[in-house]
C-alpha positions as CSV (number, residue, x, y, z in Angstrom):
1,M,14.5,9.0,-13.2
2,I,13.3,6.3,-10.9
3,K,14.7,2.9,-11.6
4,K,15.1,1.2,-8.2
5,I,12.5,1.2,-5.4
6,C,13.0,-0.2,-1.9
7,I,9.9,-1.4,0.0
8,I,10.4,-1.6,3.8
9,G,8.1,-4.3,5.1
10,S,6.7,-7.4,3.5
11,G,3.4,-7.8,5.2
12,V,-0.2,-7.1,4.1
13,M,0.7,-3.8,2.4
14,G,4.4,-4.2,1.7
15,H,4.3,-7.3,-0.5
16,G,1.4,-5.9,-2.5
17,I,3.3,-2.6,-3.1
18,A,6.4,-4.5,-4.1
19,L,4.4,-6.6,-6.6
20,V,2.8,-3.5,-8.2
21,C,6.2,-1.8,-8.6
22,A,7.9,-4.9,-10.0
23,Q,5.0,-5.5,-12.5
24,S,5.4,-1.9,-13.6
25,G,9.0,-2.5,-14.7
26,F,10.9,-1.2,-11.7
27,M,13.7,-3.0,-9.9
28,V,12.5,-3.7,-6.4
29,T,14.0,-4.8,-3.2
30,M,11.6,-5.8,-0.4
31,E,13.2,-5.5,3.0
32,D,12.1,-6.9,6.3
33,V,13.6,-7.8,9.7
34,D,13.1,-11.6,9.3
35,E,13.6,-14.1,6.5
36,E,10.3,-15.8,7.4
37,F,8.4,-12.6,6.9
38,L,10.0,-12.2,3.5
39,H,9.3,-15.8,2.6
40,N,5.6,-15.3,3.5
41,G,5.5,-12.1,1.5
42,M,7.0,-13.7,-1.6
43,N,4.6,-16.7,-1.3
44,K,1.7,-14.2,-1.4
45,I,3.1,-12.5,-4.4
46,K,3.5,-15.8,-6.2
47,A,0.0,-16.9,-5.3
48,F,-1.4,-13.7,-6.7
49,L,0.6,-14.1,-9.9
50,K,-0.5,-17.7,-10.2
51,G,-4.2,-16.7,-9.9
52,S,-3.8,-13.9,-12.5
53,L,-2.1,-16.4,-14.8
54,E,-4.9,-18.9,-14.4
55,R,-7.5,-16.3,-15.2
56,K,-5.4,-15.3,-18.3
57,K,-4.9,-11.8,-17.1
58,I,-1.2,-12.2,-17.6
59,T,1.2,-14.6,-19.4
60,Q,4.0,-16.8,-18.0
61,I,6.5,-14.3,-19.5
62,D,4.8,-11.6,-17.4
63,V,5.2,-13.7,-14.3
64,D,8.8,-14.5,-14.9
65,N,9.7,-10.9,-15.7
66,T,8.0,-9.6,-12.6
67,L,9.7,-12.1,-10.3
68,S,13.1,-11.4,-12.0
69,R,12.8,-7.7,-10.9
70,L,12.1,-8.7,-7.3
71,K,14.6,-9.4,-4.6
72,T,14.5,-9.6,-0.8
73,S,16.8,-8.6,2.0
74,T,17.0,-8.5,5.8
75,D,19.9,-6.0,5.5
76,L,18.5,-2.5,5.5
77,S,21.8,-0.9,4.4
78,K,22.1,-3.2,1.3
79,A,18.4,-3.0,0.4
80,A,18.2,0.8,0.4
81,A,21.7,2.0,-0.5
82,D,21.0,2.6,-4.2
83,A,17.2,3.1,-4.1
84,D,15.7,6.1,-5.9
85,V,12.6,5.9,-3.8
86,V,12.0,4.2,-0.5
87,I,8.4,3.3,0.5
88,E,7.9,2.4,4.1
89,A,5.1,0.0,4.9
90,I,5.7,-1.3,8.4
91,V,3.8,-1.3,11.7
92,E,1.7,1.8,12.5
93,D,3.9,2.9,15.3
94,I,5.3,6.4,14.8
95,K,8.4,5.8,17.0
96,I,9.3,2.7,15.0
97,K,8.8,4.6,11.7
98,Q,10.9,7.5,12.9
99,T,13.7,5.1,14.0
100,T,13.6,3.4,10.6
101,F,13.7,6.7,8.7
102,E,16.6,7.9,10.8
103,Q,18.5,4.9,9.8
104,L,17.5,5.3,6.1
105,D,18.6,8.9,6.2
106,Q,22.1,7.8,6.9
107,I,22.1,5.0,4.3
108,C,20.5,6.6,1.2
109,P,21.8,9.2,-1.1
110,Q,20.4,12.7,-0.5
111,S,18.6,12.4,-3.8
112,T,16.5,9.5,-2.6
113,I,12.8,10.3,-2.0
114,F,11.2,8.9,1.2
115,A,7.5,7.9,1.3
116,S,5.5,6.5,4.2
117,N,2.5,4.3,3.6
118,T,1.0,5.3,7.0
119,S,-2.8,5.7,6.9
120,Y,-3.1,8.2,9.7
121,Q,0.3,9.1,11.3
122,S,1.6,12.7,10.9
123,I,3.9,12.8,7.9
124,T,5.4,16.0,9.2
125,E,6.4,14.4,12.5
126,I,7.9,11.3,10.8
127,A,9.8,13.5,8.3
128,A,11.2,15.7,11.1
129,V,13.8,13.1,12.2
130,T,15.4,13.2,8.7
131,K,17.6,15.8,7.0
132,R,15.5,15.6,3.8
133,Q,12.1,16.9,4.7
134,D,11.9,18.5,1.3
135,R,12.1,14.9,-0.2
136,F,9.6,13.3,2.2
137,L,5.9,12.5,1.5
138,G,3.1,10.3,2.5
139,M,2.1,7.7,-0.1
140,H,-1.0,6.0,1.3
141,W,-1.9,2.9,-0.6
142,F,-5.2,0.9,-0.1
143,N,-5.6,-2.7,0.6
144,P,-5.0,-4.8,-1.5
145,P,-2.5,-2.6,-3.3
146,Q,-2.4,-4.8,-6.4
147,I,-6.1,-4.2,-6.9
148,M,-7.0,-0.8,-5.5
149,R,-6.2,2.1,-7.9
150,G,-6.1,5.1,-5.6
151,I,-3.1,6.4,-3.7
152,E,-3.2,9.4,-1.4
153,V,-0.1,11.5,-1.9
154,I,0.4,13.6,1.2
155,R,2.7,16.6,1.2
156,T,4.0,18.6,4.2
157,E,4.8,22.3,4.3
158,K,8.5,21.4,3.5
159,T,7.9,18.9,0.7
160,S,9.4,20.3,-2.6
161,Q,7.4,20.6,-5.7
162,D,10.0,18.4,-7.5
163,A,9.5,15.6,-5.0
164,L,5.8,15.8,-5.2
165,N,5.8,15.8,-9.0
166,T,8.1,12.8,-9.0
167,I,5.9,10.7,-6.8
168,V,2.7,11.7,-8.7
169,D,4.4,10.7,-11.9
170,L,5.4,7.4,-10.3
171,C,1.8,6.8,-9.3
172,Y,0.7,7.1,-12.9
173,K,3.5,4.8,-14.1
174,L,2.2,2.2,-11.5
175,G,-1.3,2.5,-13.1
176,K,-2.6,4.3,-10.0
177,E,-4.6,7.5,-9.6
178,P,-3.1,9.9,-7.1
179,A,-5.2,12.1,-4.8
180,I,-3.0,14.9,-3.4
181,C,-3.5,16.6,-0.1
182,I,-1.6,18.4,2.6
183,D,-0.7,16.6,5.8
184,S,-3.8,16.5,8.0
185,P,-5.5,14.1,10.4
186,S,-6.7,11.0,8.5
187,F,-5.9,12.6,5.1
188,I,-8.8,12.2,2.6
189,A,-10.3,8.7,2.3
190,N,-10.2,7.8,6.0
191,R,-11.8,11.1,7.0
192,L,-14.6,10.5,4.5
193,L,-14.9,6.9,5.6
194,Q,-15.6,8.0,9.2
195,V,-18.6,10.0,8.1
196,W,-20.0,7.1,6.1
197,R,-19.4,4.6,8.9
198,N,-20.9,6.9,11.6
199,Q,-24.0,7.5,9.5
200,A,-24.4,3.8,8.8
201,F,-24.5,3.1,12.6
202,N,-26.8,6.1,13.2
203,I,-29.3,4.8,10.6
204,Y,-29.2,1.4,12.3
205,D,-29.5,2.7,15.8
206,E,-32.5,4.9,14.8
207,G,-34.2,1.8,13.6
208,V,-34.4,3.1,10.0
209,T,-33.2,-0.2,8.5
210,S,-30.9,-3.2,9.0
211,F,-27.2,-3.5,8.2
212,Q,-28.2,-5.8,5.3
213,N,-30.3,-3.1,3.7
214,I,-27.6,-0.5,4.3
215,D,-25.2,-2.8,2.5
216,I,-27.6,-3.3,-0.4
217,A,-28.1,0.5,-0.8
218,L,-24.3,1.1,-0.9
219,T,-23.7,-1.8,-3.3
220,Y,-26.3,-0.9,-5.9
221,I,-26.3,2.8,-5.6
222,Y,-22.7,3.7,-5.1
223,G,-21.0,0.5,-6.2
224,I,-19.4,-0.2,-2.9
225,G,-20.0,-2.8,-0.3
226,R,-20.3,-6.6,-0.8
227,T,-20.3,-6.5,-4.7
228,T,-17.0,-4.6,-4.8
229,S,-15.6,-6.7,-1.9
230,R,-16.5,-10.0,-3.6
231,K,-14.9,-9.0,-6.8
232,I,-11.7,-8.2,-5.0
233,L,-11.8,-11.4,-3.0
234,H,-12.2,-13.4,-6.2
235,Q,-9.1,-11.9,-7.7
236,L,-7.2,-12.7,-4.5
237,N,-8.4,-16.4,-4.7
238,I,-10.5,-16.0,-1.6
239,D,-13.9,-17.8,-1.5
240,P,-16.5,-15.0,-0.9
241,H,-19.1,-17.5,0.3
242,R,-17.3,-18.6,3.4
243,K,-18.4,-17.4,6.8
244,S,-16.9,-14.2,8.1
245,D,-14.7,-15.9,10.7
246,Q,-13.4,-18.4,8.1
247,L,-12.9,-15.5,5.7
248,D,-10.8,-13.5,8.0
249,E,-8.5,-16.4,8.5
250,Q,-8.3,-17.2,4.8
251,E,-7.8,-13.5,3.8
252,E,-4.9,-13.2,6.3
253,N,-3.2,-16.2,4.7
254,V,-3.5,-14.7,1.2
255,L,-2.9,-11.0,1.9
């Protein structure tokens, strides 16, 4: 049974994943290499909870309980030593990920399941540096983790059915919908996104229509585009009416 989860990284994805896990009742340790990174991550978590409280989505008791289940650490050994699951959400550099998991492999009990939040790196290659390839998966969250419901669960040829079942069950307990696939380039969502993106540029280049009309079509036919983006921005306390250059700066500060 999963009780304790360690999140490696407190940036854009890490702090959001930590928040979701803590809100779902798990004891969470968020680890990073610098206290300043952790401080920033916790500030973003508190800002999101404050916004949810103001919109009456949660109560003050919910806020207090969530924060009571969250702790931070710059000591990887202490943060991950008793974790049932470790979710890595650090820089998209396979060498750094491999080094981190090599260290974790020495720290964690053999029963601990490892998951990488990479959006495109080979799960098989990352797992290969450990002695627990049967308990290693990809767990690709989407930004922002506290809003987006889907999670890609990526298994390798050596991932055990037990580990897969455990992570899929965890996704449901976190209020997420898992999409399971085998380890392959770009997994599912990013592979589909490339087709959508390429066709959007093709339509524009062929003079069929403008980007504005492409956006309108996606928004009102498929429910994606500005409408969905603005709903998310609102929940993150970001003003959707600001200019794009201002929005990028503000979004970075919140996420």
